[in-house]
C-alpha positions in Angstrom: 94.5 76.2 86.2 97.6 76.8 88.4 99.7 79.6 87.3 102.8 77.5 87.9 101.9 75.7 84.6 102.7 78.9 82.6 106.3 79.7 81.9 107.1 82.5 84.3 110.4 83.4 83.3 109.8 83.8 79.5 106.7 86.0 80.5 108.8 88.2 82.5 111.5 88.5 80.0 109.0 89.2 77.4 107.4 92.1 79.3 110.5 93.6 80.3 111.8 93.5 76.7 108.4 94.9 75.5 108.9 98.0 77.9 112.4 98.5 76.7 111.3 98.4 73.0 108.6 100.8 74.0 111.1 103.2 75.5 113.2 103.2 72.4 109.8 104.0 70.3 108.8 106.7 72.6 112.4 108.4 72.5 111.6 109.1 68.7 108.8 111.5 69.6 109.3 115.2 69.6 110.1 116.8 72.9 108.7 120.1 74.4 111.4 122.9 74.0 111.7 123.2 77.8 112.4 119.5 78.2 114.7 119.3 75.2 117.1 121.9 76.6 118.1 119.8 79.9 119.2 116.1 79.6 117.9 115.3 82.9 114.6 116.5 82.0 114.7 114.6 78.8 115.3 111.3 80.6 112.6 111.9 83.1 110.3 112.8 80.3 111.0 109.6 78.4 110.9 107.6 81.8 107.4 109.0 82.5 106.1 108.3 79.1 106.7 104.5 79.7 105.2 105.0 83.2 102.1 106.6 81.8 101.6 103.7 79.0 102.1 101.1 81.8 99.4 102.9 84.0 97.0 103.2 81.4 97.2 99.5 80.4 97.6 98.1 84.0 94.9 100.3 85.5 92.2 99.4 82.9 93.5 95.7 83.1 93.2 95.5 86.8 89.5 96.9 86.7 88.8 94.4 84.1 90.2 91.5 86.1 88.1 92.5 89.0 85.0 92.8 86.8 85.7 89.3 85.4 86.7 87.8 88.7 85.0 89.7 91.5 86.1 87.1 94.1 89.4 88.6 94.0 88.0 91.2 96.3 87.4 88.8 99.1 89.6 85.9 98.4 93.0 87.8 98.1 95.2 84.7 98.5 93.6 82.0 96.5 91.4 83.7 93.8 93.3 83.4 90.4 92.4 84.1 86.8 94.8 83.8 83.6 94.2 87.5 83.0 95.1 88.4 86.5 98.2 86.3 86.3 99.3 87.7 83.0 98.8 91.3 84.4 100.9 90.6 87.4 103.7 89.3 85.0 103.4 92.2 82.7 103.6 94.8 85.7 106.5 92.8 87.3 108.2 93.1 83.9 107.7 97.0 83.8 109.2 97.2 87.4 112.2 95.2 86.3 112.6 97.5 83.1 112.3 100.6 85.1 114.7 99.5 87.8 117.2 98.7 84.9 116.6 102.1 83.2 117.2 104.1 86.5 120.4 102.2 87.3 121.8 102.2 83.7 121.0 105.9 83.4 122.8 106.7 86.4 119.9 108.0 88.2 119.9 105.5 91.4 121.0 108.0 93.8 118.3 110.6 92.8 115.6 108.0 92.5 116.3 105.6 95.4 112.9 105.9 96.8 111.5 104.7 93.5 114.0 101.9 93.5 113.0 100.6 96.9 109.4 100.9 96.0 110.2 98.6 92.9 112.1 96.1 94.9 109.1 95.8 97.4 106.5 95.6 94.3 108.4 92.8 92.6 108.7 90.9 95.9 105.2 91.0 96.4 104.3 90.1 92.7 106.7 87.1 92.6 104.6 85.4 95.5 101.8 85.2 92.6 104.2 84.5 89.9 106.1 81.7 91.4 104.4 80.3 94.4 100.7 80.5 92.9 99.4 82.6 95.7 98.0 86.2 96.2 97.5 86.9 92.5 94.1 88.6 93.6 96.1 90.7 95.9 98.5 91.8 93.2 95.6 92.6 90.9 94.2 94.8 93.8 97.5 96.4 94.3 97.5 97.4 90.6 94.3 99.4 91.0 96.9 102.2 92.0 97.8 102.4 88.4 94.5 104.3 87.7 95.6 106.9 90.1 99.2 106.8 88.6 97.6 108.0 85.3 96.6 111.4 86.7 99.8 111.5 88.9 102.1 111.1 85.7 100.2 113.8 84.0 100.8 116.0 86.8 104.5 115.2 87.0 105.0 115.5 83.2 103.4 119.0 83.3 105.6 120.2 86.0 108.7 119.0 84.1 107.5 121.2 81.3 106.8 124.0 83.5 103.0 124.1 82.8 101.6 124.4 86.3 99.7 127.6 85.1 97.5 126.0 82.8 93.9 125.2 83.5 94.6 121.4 82.7 97.0 121.3 85.6 94.5 123.0 88.1 91.7 120.6 87.0 94.1 117.6 87.0 95.2 118.2 90.6 91.7 117.8 92.0 90.9 114.7 89.8 94.5 113.3 91.1 93.6 113.9 94.8 90.3 111.9 94.4 91.8 109.2 92.3 94.6 109.2 95.1 91.9 108.4 97.7 90.0 106.1 95.6 92.6 104.0 93.9 95.6 104.2 96.1 94.7 104.9 99.9 91.4 102.8 99.7 92.9 99.6 98.2 96.2 99.9 100.3 94.0 100.2 103.6 91.8 97.3 102.6 94.9 95.2 101.8 96.7 96.2 104.8 93.5 95.2 107.1 93.3 91.8 105.3 97.0 91.1 105.7 97.0 92.0 109.5 95.3 88.6 109.9 98.7 87.0 109.1 100.4 89.0 111.9 102.5 86.6 114.2 102.5 83.9 111.7 105.7 82.6 109.9 104.5 82.5 106.2 104.4 84.2 102.9 101.4 86.3 104.3 103.5 87.8 107.0 106.4 88.5 104.4 103.7 90.5 102.3 102.3 92.2 105.6 105.7 93.7 106.0 106.2 94.8 102.4 102.5 96.4 102.7 103.4 98.3 106.0 106.5 99.8 104.4 104.6 100.9 101.4 101.9 102.5 103.7 104.6 104.7 105.2 105.9 105.6 101.8 102.3 106.3 100.6 101.5 108.6 103.4 104.8 110.5 102.9 104.2 111.0 99.3 100.5 112.0 99.9 101.6 114.7 102.6 104.1 116.1 99.9 101.4 116.1 97.3 99.2 118.0 99.5 102.0 120.6 100.5 103.0 121.0 96.7 99.6 121.3 95.1 97.4 122.7 97.9 99.9 124.5 100.4 102.6 125.9 98.2 103.6 128.6 100.4 104.5 126.0 103.0 107.0 124.4 100.6 110.7 125.3 101.0 112.1 126.9 97.9 114.8 124.1 97.8 112.5 121.5 98.2 114.1 117.8 97.9 113.3 116.3 94.6 112.4 112.8 94.1 110.9 110.7 91.3 107.3 111.2 92.7 107.2 114.8 93.2 109.4 116.5 90.5 110.6 120.0 91.2 
């Protein structure tokens, strides 16, 4: 069944409002004392709680989509399923919500890299939502959310100054493994696939451009992650702060 038969705009609006409501609900949870003492840490904590919830749902959902429709692994452009389409709408709604949250909370300057990432992600997802193409590619992209589960745990522990805990030390190795398996590997596979569109003037070429920019961002974040967790002596004391590597 072609995705255009589904009401894309109501689905996007519903997903965005769902994440907004989730944020309000999560704001009622008690905060760690170290987080509660700083308004910026409080905002980041709530923002990451929503991101954590999205990563758990989307990561597991993406794995189920591929298990149910394995042809998405080889037919990135044409493979389609209702579950995959709803997942792409769901995640696009999250990126819309998070973009608005960052802008409304006046954190756009500090989180500009995240905003650039969100705009590129939404541009890619809209190809599946509105043009009935590359839904499989969107689902494969969302495998990254499995990795983001452990990356978000890492960031939340850093915000709470819990780097000395055993959980942090264990998680940093799990996070590194998941980064390779669910972030770098799918990204390399998709980049290789979309290189076939190089030189053409079509949607595939547009998505290749987005992927290449994301490749650069992912490699930069990976190098920062390695320096921060595995070579901390090489990290300047006044390290630049960003949404992916907080403090």
